[in-house]
mmCIF file of the N, C-alpha and C atoms, coordinates in Angstrom:
data_MODEL
# 
_entry.id   MODEL 
# 
loop_
_atom_site.group_PDB 
_atom_site.id 
_atom_site.type_symbol 
_atom_site.label_atom_id 
_atom_site.label_alt_id 
_atom_site.label_comp_id 
_atom_site.label_asym_id 
_atom_site.label_entity_id 
_atom_site.label_seq_id 
_atom_site.pdbx_PDB_ins_code 
_atom_site.Cartn_x 
_atom_site.Cartn_y 
_atom_site.Cartn_z 
_atom_site.occupancy 
_atom_site.B_iso_or_equiv 
_atom_site.pdbx_formal_charge 
_atom_site.auth_seq_id 
_atom_site.auth_comp_id 
_atom_site.auth_asym_id 
_atom_site.auth_atom_id 
_atom_site.pdbx_PDB_model_num 
ATOM 1   N N  . UNK A 1 1  ? 108.968 97.950  115.118 1.00 0.00 ? 1  UNK A N  1 
ATOM 2   C CA . UNK A 1 1  ? 108.851 99.314  115.601 1.00 0.00 ? 1  UNK A CA 1 
ATOM 3   C C  . UNK A 1 1  ? 108.260 99.259  117.011 1.00 0.00 ? 1  UNK A C  1 
ATOM 4   N N  . UNK A 1 2  ? 108.765 100.066 117.895 1.00 0.00 ? 2  UNK A N  1 
ATOM 5   C CA . UNK A 1 2  ? 108.339 99.967  119.288 1.00 0.00 ? 2  UNK A CA 1 
ATOM 6   C C  . UNK A 1 2  ? 106.911 100.448 119.566 1.00 0.00 ? 2  UNK A C  1 
ATOM 7   N N  . UNK A 1 3  ? 106.405 101.410 118.821 1.00 0.00 ? 3  UNK A N  1 
ATOM 8   C CA . UNK A 1 3  ? 105.107 102.000 119.151 1.00 0.00 ? 3  UNK A CA 1 
ATOM 9   C C  . UNK A 1 3  ? 103.958 101.359 118.379 1.00 0.00 ? 3  UNK A C  1 
ATOM 10  N N  . UNK A 1 4  ? 104.202 101.005 117.125 1.00 0.00 ? 4  UNK A N  1 
ATOM 11  C CA . UNK A 1 4  ? 103.150 100.418 116.295 1.00 0.00 ? 4  UNK A CA 1 
ATOM 12  C C  . UNK A 1 4  ? 103.772 99.494  115.267 1.00 0.00 ? 4  UNK A C  1 
ATOM 13  N N  . UNK A 1 5  ? 102.955 98.618  114.698 1.00 0.00 ? 5  UNK A N  1 
ATOM 14  C CA . UNK A 1 5  ? 103.470 97.743  113.652 1.00 0.00 ? 5  UNK A CA 1 
ATOM 15  C C  . UNK A 1 5  ? 103.268 98.404  112.286 1.00 0.00 ? 5  UNK A C  1 
ATOM 16  N N  . UNK A 1 6  ? 103.715 97.738  111.251 1.00 0.00 ? 6  UNK A N  1 
ATOM 17  C CA . UNK A 1 6  ? 103.637 98.299  109.904 1.00 0.00 ? 6  UNK A CA 1 
ATOM 18  C C  . UNK A 1 6  ? 102.222 98.533  109.426 1.00 0.00 ? 6  UNK A C  1 
ATOM 19  N N  . UNK A 1 7  ? 101.311 97.673  109.825 1.00 0.00 ? 7  UNK A N  1 
ATOM 20  C CA . UNK A 1 7  ? 99.907  97.841  109.437 1.00 0.00 ? 7  UNK A CA 1 
ATOM 21  C C  . UNK A 1 7  ? 99.347  99.122  110.051 1.00 0.00 ? 7  UNK A C  1 
ATOM 22  N N  . UNK A 1 8  ? 99.613  99.339  111.331 1.00 0.00 ? 8  UNK A N  1 
ATOM 23  C CA . UNK A 1 8  ? 99.130  100.552 111.999 1.00 0.00 ? 8  UNK A CA 1 
ATOM 24  C C  . UNK A 1 8  ? 99.752  101.792 111.360 1.00 0.00 ? 8  UNK A C  1 
ATOM 25  N N  . UNK A 1 9  ? 101.029 101.723 111.011 1.00 0.00 ? 9  UNK A N  1 
ATOM 26  C CA . UNK A 1 9  ? 101.679 102.846 110.347 1.00 0.00 ? 9  UNK A CA 1 
ATOM 27  C C  . UNK A 1 9  ? 101.036 103.111 108.985 1.00 0.00 ? 9  UNK A C  1 
ATOM 28  N N  . UNK A 1 10 ? 100.792 102.054 108.209 1.00 0.00 ? 10 UNK A N  1 
ATOM 29  C CA . UNK A 1 10 ? 100.154 102.212 106.903 1.00 0.00 ? 10 UNK A CA 1 
ATOM 30  C C  . UNK A 1 10 ? 98.785  102.861 107.037 1.00 0.00 ? 10 UNK A C  1 
ATOM 31  N N  . UNK A 1 11 ? 98.010  102.461 108.029 1.00 0.00 ? 11 UNK A N  1 
ATOM 32  C CA . UNK A 1 11 ? 96.695  103.053 108.257 1.00 0.00 ? 11 UNK A CA 1 
ATOM 33  C C  . UNK A 1 11 ? 96.796  104.534 108.612 1.00 0.00 ? 11 UNK A C  1 
ATOM 34  N N  . UNK A 1 12 ? 97.760  104.869 109.466 1.00 0.00 ? 12 UNK A N  1 
ATOM 35  C CA . UNK A 1 12 ? 97.944  106.268 109.859 1.00 0.00 ? 12 UNK A CA 1 
ATOM 36  C C  . UNK A 1 12 ? 98.376  107.122 108.669 1.00 0.00 ? 12 UNK A C  1 
ATOM 37  N N  . UNK A 1 13 ? 99.295  106.607 107.870 1.00 0.00 ? 13 UNK A N  1 
ATOM 38  C CA . UNK A 1 13 ? 99.754  107.351 106.698 1.00 0.00 ? 13 UNK A CA 1 
ATOM 39  C C  . UNK A 1 13 ? 98.617  107.515 105.689 1.00 0.00 ? 13 UNK A C  1 
ATOM 40  N N  . UNK A 1 14 ? 97.861  106.448 105.453 1.00 0.00 ? 14 UNK A N  1 
ATOM 41  C CA . UNK A 1 14 ? 96.736  106.516 104.511 1.00 0.00 ? 14 UNK A CA 1 
ATOM 42  C C  . UNK A 1 14 ? 95.691  107.532 104.968 1.00 0.00 ? 14 UNK A C  1 
ATOM 43  N N  . UNK A 1 15 ? 95.470  107.610 106.267 1.00 0.00 ? 15 UNK A N  1 
ATOM 44  C CA . UNK A 1 15 ? 94.502  108.569 106.803 1.00 0.00 ? 15 UNK A CA 1 
ATOM 45  C C  . UNK A 1 15 ? 94.988  110.005 106.598 1.00 0.00 ? 15 UNK A C  1 
ATOM 46  N N  . UNK A 1 16 ? 96.278  110.242 106.871 1.00 0.00 ? 16 UNK A N  1 
ATOM 47  C CA . UNK A 1 16 ? 96.812  111.604 106.801 1.00 0.00 ? 16 UNK A CA 1 
ATOM 48  C C  . UNK A 1 16 ? 97.211  112.032 105.389 1.00 0.00 ? 16 UNK A C  1 
ATOM 49  N N  . UNK A 1 17 ? 97.566  111.073 104.538 1.00 0.00 ? 17 UNK A N  1 
ATOM 50  C CA . UNK A 1 17 ? 98.017  111.359 103.177 1.00 0.00 ? 17 UNK A CA 1 
ATOM 51  C C  . UNK A 1 17 ? 97.321  110.395 102.210 1.00 0.00 ? 17 UNK A C  1 
ATOM 52  N N  . UNK A 1 18 ? 96.041  110.600 101.939 1.00 0.00 ? 18 UNK A N  1 
ATOM 53  C CA . UNK A 1 18 ? 95.263  109.624 101.176 1.00 0.00 ? 18 UNK A CA 1 
ATOM 54  C C  . UNK A 1 18 ? 95.732  109.404 99.736  1.00 0.00 ? 18 UNK A C  1 
ATOM 55  N N  . UNK A 1 19 ? 96.460  110.330 99.160  1.00 0.00 ? 19 UNK A N  1 
ATOM 56  C CA . UNK A 1 19 ? 96.919  110.158 97.778  1.00 0.00 ? 19 UNK A CA 1 
ATOM 57  C C  . UNK A 1 19 ? 98.299  109.511 97.680  1.00 0.00 ? 19 UNK A C  1 
ATOM 58  N N  . UNK A 1 20 ? 98.942  109.275 98.807  1.00 0.00 ? 20 UNK A N  1 
ATOM 59  C CA . UNK A 1 20 ? 100.273 108.686 98.824  1.00 0.00 ? 20 UNK A CA 1 
ATOM 60  C C  . UNK A 1 20 ? 100.176 107.172 98.634  1.00 0.00 ? 20 UNK A C  1 
ATOM 61  N N  . UNK A 1 21 ? 100.834 106.625 97.594  1.00 0.00 ? 21 UNK A N  1 
ATOM 62  C CA . UNK A 1 21 ? 100.800 105.170 97.424  1.00 0.00 ? 21 UNK A CA 1 
ATOM 63  C C  . UNK A 1 21 ? 101.630 104.500 98.517  1.00 0.00 ? 21 UNK A C  1 
ATOM 64  N N  . UNK A 1 22 ? 101.107 103.422 99.082  1.00 0.00 ? 22 UNK A N  1 
ATOM 65  C CA . UNK A 1 22 ? 101.773 102.738 100.189 1.00 0.00 ? 22 UNK A CA 1 
ATOM 66  C C  . UNK A 1 22 ? 102.169 101.334 99.764  1.00 0.00 ? 22 UNK A C  1 
ATOM 67  N N  . UNK A 1 23 ? 103.442 101.022 99.937  1.00 0.00 ? 23 UNK A N  1 
ATOM 68  C CA . UNK A 1 23 ? 103.972 99.678  99.734  1.00 0.00 ? 23 UNK A CA 1 
ATOM 69  C C  . UNK A 1 23 ? 104.322 99.133  101.105 1.00 0.00 ? 23 UNK A C  1 
ATOM 70  N N  . UNK A 1 24 ? 103.865 97.950  101.406 1.00 0.00 ? 24 UNK A N  1 
ATOM 71  C CA . UNK A 1 24 ? 104.101 97.359  102.715 1.00 0.00 ? 24 UNK A CA 1 
ATOM 72  C C  . UNK A 1 24 ? 104.960 96.114  102.547 1.00 0.00 ? 24 UNK A C  1 
ATOM 73  N N  . UNK A 1 25 ? 106.091 96.069  103.257 1.00 0.00 ? 25 UNK A N  1 
ATOM 74  C CA . UNK A 1 25 ? 106.955 94.888  103.253 1.00 0.00 ? 25 UNK A CA 1 
ATOM 75  C C  . UNK A 1 25 ? 106.811 94.190  104.589 1.00 0.00 ? 25 UNK A C  1 
ATOM 76  N N  . UNK A 1 26 ? 106.685 92.876  104.539 1.00 0.00 ? 26 UNK A N  1 
ATOM 77  C CA . UNK A 1 26 ? 106.563 92.129  105.782 1.00 0.00 ? 26 UNK A CA 1 
ATOM 78  C C  . UNK A 1 26 ? 107.155 90.739  105.639 1.00 0.00 ? 26 UNK A C  1 
ATOM 79  N N  . UNK A 1 27 ? 107.632 90.238  106.727 1.00 0.00 ? 27 UNK A N  1 
ATOM 80  C CA . UNK A 1 27 ? 108.125 88.874  106.783 1.00 0.00 ? 27 UNK A CA 1 
ATOM 81  C C  . UNK A 1 27 ? 107.223 88.001  107.625 1.00 0.00 ? 27 UNK A C  1 
ATOM 82  N N  . UNK A 1 28 ? 106.142 88.578  108.121 1.00 0.00 ? 28 UNK A N  1 
ATOM 83  C CA . UNK A 1 28 ? 105.253 87.858  109.013 1.00 0.00 ? 28 UNK A CA 1 
ATOM 84  C C  . UNK A 1 28 ? 103.978 87.443  108.290 1.00 0.00 ? 28 UNK A C  1 
ATOM 85  N N  . UNK A 1 29 ? 103.656 86.177  108.342 1.00 0.00 ? 29 UNK A N  1 
ATOM 86  C CA . UNK A 1 29 ? 102.476 85.653  107.656 1.00 0.00 ? 29 UNK A CA 1 
ATOM 87  C C  . UNK A 1 29 ? 101.201 86.319  108.154 1.00 0.00 ? 29 UNK A C  1 
ATOM 88  N N  . UNK A 1 30 ? 101.106 86.572  109.461 1.00 0.00 ? 30 UNK A N  1 
ATOM 89  C CA . UNK A 1 30 ? 99.884  87.193  109.979 1.00 0.00 ? 30 UNK A CA 1 
ATOM 90  C C  . UNK A 1 30 ? 99.701  88.603  109.457 1.00 0.00 ? 30 UNK A C  1 
ATOM 91  N N  . UNK A 1 31 ? 100.796 89.337  109.247 1.00 0.00 ? 31 UNK A N  1 
ATOM 92  C CA . UNK A 1 31 ? 100.677 90.680  108.695 1.00 0.00 ? 31 UNK A CA 1 
ATOM 93  C C  . UNK A 1 31 ? 100.293 90.627  107.222 1.00 0.00 ? 31 UNK A C  1 
ATOM 94  N N  . UNK A 1 32 ? 100.789 89.625  106.490 1.00 0.00 ? 32 UNK A N  1 
ATOM 95  C CA . UNK A 1 32 ? 100.383 89.481  105.088 1.00 0.00 ? 32 UNK A CA 1 
ATOM 96  C C  . UNK A 1 32 ? 98.882  89.264  104.999 1.00 0.00 ? 32 UNK A C  1 
ATOM 97  N N  . UNK A 1 33 ? 98.362  88.440  105.890 1.00 0.00 ? 33 UNK A N  1 
ATOM 98  C CA . UNK A 1 33 ? 96.922  88.175  105.893 1.00 0.00 ? 33 UNK A CA 1 
ATOM 99  C C  . UNK A 1 33 ? 96.131  89.427  106.258 1.00 0.00 ? 33 UNK A C  1 
ATOM 100 N N  . UNK A 1 34 ? 96.591  90.153  107.274 1.00 0.00 ? 34 UNK A N  1 
ATOM 101 C CA . UNK A 1 34 ? 95.913  91.397  107.671 1.00 0.00 ? 34 UNK A CA 1 
ATOM 102 C C  . UNK A 1 34 ? 95.987  92.435  106.571 1.00 0.00 ? 34 UNK A C  1 
ATOM 103 N N  . UNK A 1 35 ? 97.134  92.536  105.907 1.00 0.00 ? 35 UNK A N  1 
ATOM 104 C CA . UNK A 1 35 ? 97.320  93.532  104.857 1.00 0.00 ? 35 UNK A CA 1 
ATOM 105 C C  . UNK A 1 35 ? 96.456  93.236  103.643 1.00 0.00 ? 35 UNK A C  1 
ATOM 106 N N  . UNK A 1 36 ? 96.148  91.981  103.412 1.00 0.00 ? 36 UNK A N  1 
ATOM 107 C CA . UNK A 1 36 ? 95.300  91.620  102.278 1.00 0.00 ? 36 UNK A CA 1 
ATOM 108 C C  . UNK A 1 36 ? 93.940  92.300  102.373 1.00 0.00 ? 36 UNK A C  1 
ATOM 109 N N  . UNK A 1 37 ? 93.490  92.581  103.572 1.00 0.00 ? 37 UNK A N  1 
ATOM 110 C CA . UNK A 1 37 ? 92.223  93.273  103.760 1.00 0.00 ? 37 UNK A CA 1 
ATOM 111 C C  . UNK A 1 37 ? 92.308  94.779  103.588 1.00 0.00 ? 37 UNK A C  1 
ATOM 112 N N  . UNK A 1 38 ? 93.490  95.283  103.341 1.00 0.00 ? 38 UNK A N  1 
ATOM 113 C CA . UNK A 1 38 ? 93.695  96.732  103.203 1.00 0.00 ? 38 UNK A CA 1 
ATOM 114 C C  . UNK A 1 38 ? 93.898  97.141  101.749 1.00 0.00 ? 38 UNK A C  1 
ATOM 115 N N  . UNK A 1 39 ? 93.371  96.375  100.812 1.00 0.00 ? 39 UNK A N  1 
ATOM 116 C CA . UNK A 1 39 ? 93.639  96.609  99.401  1.00 0.00 ? 39 UNK A CA 1 
ATOM 117 C C  . UNK A 1 39 ? 93.337  98.036  98.949  1.00 0.00 ? 39 UNK A C  1 
ATOM 118 N N  . UNK A 1 40 ? 92.349  98.671  99.563  1.00 0.00 ? 40 UNK A N  1 
ATOM 119 C CA . UNK A 1 40 ? 92.013  100.031 99.158  1.00 0.00 ? 40 UNK A CA 1 
ATOM 120 C C  . UNK A 1 40 ? 93.015  101.052 99.689  1.00 0.00 ? 40 UNK A C  1 
ATOM 121 N N  . UNK A 1 41 ? 93.785  100.687 100.715 1.00 0.00 ? 41 UNK A N  1 
ATOM 122 C CA . UNK A 1 41 ? 94.746  101.619 101.307 1.00 0.00 ? 41 UNK A CA 1 
ATOM 123 C C  . UNK A 1 41 ? 96.192  101.309 100.938 1.00 0.00 ? 41 UNK A C  1 
ATOM 124 N N  . UNK A 1 42 ? 96.513  100.040 100.793 1.00 0.00 ? 42 UNK A N  1 
ATOM 125 C CA . UNK A 1 42 ? 97.880  99.616  100.521 1.00 0.00 ? 42 UNK A CA 1 
ATOM 126 C C  . UNK A 1 42 ? 97.970  99.180  99.072  1.00 0.00 ? 42 UNK A C  1 
ATOM 127 N N  . UNK A 1 43 ? 98.886  99.786  98.333  1.00 0.00 ? 43 UNK A N  1 
ATOM 128 C CA . UNK A 1 43 ? 98.999  99.471  96.917  1.00 0.00 ? 43 UNK A CA 1 
ATOM 129 C C  . UNK A 1 43 ? 99.551  98.065  96.683  1.00 0.00 ? 43 UNK A C  1 
ATOM 130 N N  . UNK A 1 44 ? 100.499 97.651  97.509  1.00 0.00 ? 44 UNK A N  1 
ATOM 131 C CA . UNK A 1 44 ? 101.097 96.333  97.331  1.00 0.00 ? 44 UNK A CA 1 
ATOM 132 C C  . UNK A 1 44 ? 101.658 95.849  98.657  1.00 0.00 ? 44 UNK A C  1 
ATOM 133 N N  . UNK A 1 45 ? 101.596 94.549  98.872  1.00 0.00 ? 45 UNK A N  1 
ATOM 134 C CA . UNK A 1 45 ? 102.208 93.913  100.035 1.00 0.00 ? 45 UNK A CA 1 
ATOM 135 C C  . UNK A 1 45 ? 103.304 93.008  99.502  1.00 0.00 ? 45 UNK A C  1 
ATOM 136 N N  . UNK A 1 46 ? 104.519 93.260  99.924  1.00 0.00 ? 46 UNK A N  1 
ATOM 137 C CA . UNK A 1 46 ? 105.679 92.515  99.448  1.00 0.00 ? 46 UNK A CA 1 
ATOM 138 C C  . UNK A 1 46 ? 106.181 91.645  100.590 1.00 0.00 ? 46 UNK A C  1 
ATOM 139 N N  . UNK A 1 47 ? 106.236 90.354  100.328 1.00 0.00 ? 47 UNK A N  1 
ATOM 140 C CA . UNK A 1 47 ? 106.653 89.410  101.360 1.00 0.00 ? 47 UNK A CA 1 
ATOM 141 C C  . UNK A 1 47 ? 108.155 89.184  101.314 1.00 0.00 ? 47 UNK A C  1 
ATOM 142 N N  . UNK A 1 48 ? 108.761 89.148  102.498 1.00 0.00 ? 48 UNK A N  1 
ATOM 143 C CA . UNK A 1 48 ? 110.181 88.819  102.607 1.00 0.00 ? 48 UNK A CA 1 
ATOM 144 C C  . UNK A 1 48 ? 110.319 87.310  102.597 1.00 0.00 ? 48 UNK A C  1 
ATOM 145 N N  . UNK A 1 49 ? 111.333 86.767  102.033 1.00 0.00 ? 49 UNK A N  1 
ATOM 146 C CA . UNK A 1 49 ? 112.386 87.439  101.276 1.00 0.00 ? 49 UNK A CA 1 
ATOM 147 C C  . UNK A 1 49 ? 111.865 87.852  99.903  1.00 0.00 ? 49 UNK A C  1 
ATOM 148 N N  . UNK A 1 50 ? 112.408 88.920  99.372  1.00 0.00 ? 50 UNK A N  1 
ATOM 149 C CA . UNK A 1 50 ? 111.971 89.427  98.086  1.00 0.00 ? 50 UNK A CA 1 
ATOM 150 C C  . UNK A 1 50 ? 113.175 89.661  97.188  1.00 0.00 ? 50 UNK A C  1 
ATOM 151 N N  . UNK A 1 51 ? 112.914 89.712  95.905  1.00 0.00 ? 51 UNK A N  1 
ATOM 152 C CA . UNK A 1 51 ? 113.965 90.010  94.926  1.00 0.00 ? 51 UNK A CA 1 
ATOM 153 C C  . UNK A 1 51 ? 113.988 91.515  94.687  1.00 0.00 ? 51 UNK A C  1 
ATOM 154 N N  . UNK A 1 52 ? 115.158 92.051  94.383  1.00 0.00 ? 52 UNK A N  1 
ATOM 155 C CA . UNK A 1 52 ? 115.295 93.477  94.112  1.00 0.00 ? 52 UNK A CA 1 
ATOM 156 C C  . UNK A 1 52 ? 114.380 93.878  92.950  1.00 0.00 ? 52 UNK A C  1 
ATOM 157 N N  . UNK A 1 53 ? 114.258 93.015  91.967  1.00 0.00 ? 53 UNK A N  1 
ATOM 158 C CA . UNK A 1 53 ? 113.401 93.313  90.814  1.00 0.00 ? 53 UNK A CA 1 
ATOM 159 C C  . UNK A 1 53 ? 111.945 93.499  91.250  1.00 0.00 ? 53 UNK A C  1 
ATOM 160 N N  . UNK A 1 54 ? 111.517 92.742  92.242  1.00 0.00 ? 54 UNK A N  1 
ATOM 161 C CA . UNK A 1 54 ? 110.151 92.873  92.743  1.00 0.00 ? 54 UNK A CA 1 
ATOM 162 C C  . UNK A 1 54 ? 109.928 94.249  93.367  1.00 0.00 ? 54 UNK A C  1 
ATOM 163 N N  . UNK A 1 55 ? 110.916 94.730  94.103  1.00 0.00 ? 55 UNK A N  1 
ATOM 164 C CA . UNK A 1 55 ? 110.828 96.063  94.710  1.00 0.00 ? 55 UNK A CA 1 
ATOM 165 C C  . UNK A 1 55 ? 110.815 97.138  93.630  1.00 0.00 ? 55 UNK A C  1 
ATOM 166 N N  . UNK A 1 56 ? 111.708 97.004  92.662  1.00 0.00 ? 56 UNK A N  1 
ATOM 167 C CA . UNK A 1 56 ? 111.755 97.986  91.567  1.00 0.00 ? 56 UNK A CA 1 
ATOM 168 C C  . UNK A 1 56 ? 110.419 98.060  90.841  1.00 0.00 ? 56 UNK A C  1 
ATOM 169 N N  . UNK A 1 57 ? 109.821 96.909  90.570  1.00 0.00 ? 57 UNK A N  1 
ATOM 170 C CA . UNK A 1 57 ? 108.531 96.866  89.888  1.00 0.00 ? 57 UNK A CA 1 
ATOM 171 C C  . UNK A 1 57 ? 107.447 97.543  90.726  1.00 0.00 ? 57 UNK A C  1 
ATOM 172 N N  . UNK A 1 58 ? 107.409 97.242  92.012  1.00 0.00 ? 58 UNK A N  1 
ATOM 173 C CA . UNK A 1 58 ? 106.393 97.813  92.898  1.00 0.00 ? 58 UNK A CA 1 
ATOM 174 C C  . UNK A 1 58 ? 106.549 99.327  93.022  1.00 0.00 ? 58 UNK A C  1 
ATOM 175 N N  . UNK A 1 59 ? 107.785 99.803  93.129  1.00 0.00 ? 59 UNK A N  1 
ATOM 176 C CA . UNK A 1 59 ? 108.029 101.243 93.229  1.00 0.00 ? 59 UNK A CA 1 
ATOM 177 C C  . UNK A 1 59 ? 107.647 101.935 91.922  1.00 0.00 ? 59 UNK A C  1 
ATOM 178 N N  . UNK A 1 60 ? 108.028 101.345 90.795  1.00 0.00 ? 60 UNK A N  1 
ATOM 179 C CA . UNK A 1 60 ? 107.672 101.933 89.497  1.00 0.00 ? 60 UNK A CA 1 
ATOM 180 C C  . UNK A 1 60 ? 106.156 102.011 89.337  1.00 0.00 ? 60 UNK A C  1 
ATOM 181 N N  . UNK A 1 61 ? 105.461 100.969 89.740  1.00 0.00 ? 61 UNK A N  1 
ATOM 182 C CA . UNK A 1 61 ? 104.005 100.963 89.661  1.00 0.00 ? 61 UNK A CA 1 
ATOM 183 C C  . UNK A 1 61 ? 103.410 102.042 90.565  1.00 0.00 ? 61 UNK A C  1 
ATOM 184 N N  . UNK A 1 62 ? 103.957 102.181 91.768  1.00 0.00 ? 62 UNK A N  1 
ATOM 185 C CA . UNK A 1 62 ? 103.463 103.182 92.711  1.00 0.00 ? 62 UNK A CA 1 
ATOM 186 C C  . UNK A 1 62 ? 103.705 104.591 92.183  1.00 0.00 ? 62 UNK A C  1 
ATOM 187 N N  . UNK A 1 63 ? 104.860 104.830 91.603  1.00 0.00 ? 63 UNK A N  1 
ATOM 188 C CA . UNK A 1 63 ? 105.161 106.154 91.059  1.00 0.00 ? 63 UNK A CA 1 
ATOM 189 C C  . UNK A 1 63 ? 104.273 106.469 89.867  1.00 0.00 ? 63 UNK A C  1 
ATOM 190 N N  . UNK A 1 64 ? 104.020 105.460 89.050  1.00 0.00 ? 64 UNK A N  1 
ATOM 191 C CA . UNK A 1 64 ? 103.140 105.659 87.898  1.00 0.00 ? 64 UNK A CA 1 
ATOM 192 C C  . UNK A 1 64 ? 101.725 105.982 88.327  1.00 0.00 ? 64 UNK A C  1 
ATOM 193 N N  . UNK A 1 65 ? 101.237 105.321 89.353  1.00 0.00 ? 65 UNK A N  1 
ATOM 194 C CA . UNK A 1 65 ? 99.873  105.546 89.838  1.00 0.00 ? 65 UNK A CA 1 
ATOM 195 C C  . UNK A 1 65 ? 99.767  106.882 90.555  1.00 0.00 ? 65 UNK A C  1 
ATOM 196 N N  . UNK A 1 66 ? 100.806 107.283 91.280  1.00 0.00 ? 66 UNK A N  1 
ATOM 197 C CA . UNK A 1 66 ? 100.723 108.515 92.058  1.00 0.00 ? 66 UNK A CA 1 
ATOM 198 C C  . UNK A 1 66 ? 100.796 109.759 91.185  1.00 0.00 ? 66 UNK A C  1 
ATOM 199 N N  . UNK A 1 67 ? 101.304 109.629 89.947  1.00 0.00 ? 67 UNK A N  1 
ATOM 200 C CA . UNK A 1 67 ? 101.426 110.800 89.094  1.00 0.00 ? 67 UNK A CA 1 
ATOM 201 C C  . UNK A 1 67 ? 100.138 111.104 88.356  1.00 0.00 ? 67 UNK A C  1 
ATOM 202 N N  . UNK A 1 68 ? 99.117  110.278 88.518  1.00 0.00 ? 68 UNK A N  1 
ATOM 203 C CA . UNK A 1 68 ? 97.841  110.503 87.815  1.00 0.00 ? 68 UNK A CA 1 
ATOM 204 C C  . UNK A 1 68 ? 96.977  111.481 88.551  1.00 0.00 ? 68 UNK A C  1 
# 
């Protein structure tokens, strides 16, 4: 993204929509490491390459948590 990276976007979304579950996908090792410190804001960090089943599981978990 030209203006900000995924971590910055996740932080902005978490600030503006604190109840919205956030799933972060990344192919960059440094972003995975940075995202690990955001456990309270990011529900899951999914590393590329990923399996479709992994995405389905993460989305189902996020939807289940957000409905509480």
